[in-house]
C-alpha positions, 0 to 999 in steps of 0.5 A, spaced: 229 728 065 227 728 072 223 734 071 220 731 065 218 725 070 215 730 074 211 734 069 208 727 066 206 725 073 202 732 074 199 731 068 196 724 069 194 727 076 190 733 073 187 730 068 184 724 072 182 730 077 178 733 072 174 728 070 166 729 073 165 726 080 173 723 080 176 723 087 182 728 088 189 725 085 193 728 090 195 722 093 196 718 086 201 724 084 205 723 091 206 716 090 208 716 083 213 722 085 216 717 091 217 711 086 219 715 080 224 720 083 231 719 086 231 718 093 235 724 095 230 729 091 225 733 095 219 736 093 212 739 095 205 738 091 200 744 092 193 743 089 191 749 084 184 751 083 181 756 078 174 757 075 173 751 071 180 748 072 184 744 076 191 742 077 197 741 081 204 745 082 210 741 084 216 745 087 222 740 087 230 740 089 233 734 085 240 732 087 246 734 083 253 731 081 258 733 086 259 741 088 254 742 082 247 743 085 241 745 081 236 750 082 229 749 085 224 747 079 217 749 079 212 745 074 205 747 074 199 743 070 192 745 069 186 741 066 179 743 064 174 740 069 169 736 066 162 738 066 156 734 065 
């Protein structure tokens, strides 16, 4: 469920960043992850840039249950830049 919340937040941030003359939404993404993820979760956000695309890569380590620790997960999201 946490990975889906990360993916949803990254999609929202990338689609907002892709709008013409829109500011980068990296801070929005960080605030949303801080509020939505469990307190023990750790993550890194990196901006992705390809020709005509903008996006974010989120590496996360989510808390486990007892002795079970989940592996590092990675979410990459791209959106096409709006050009006017």
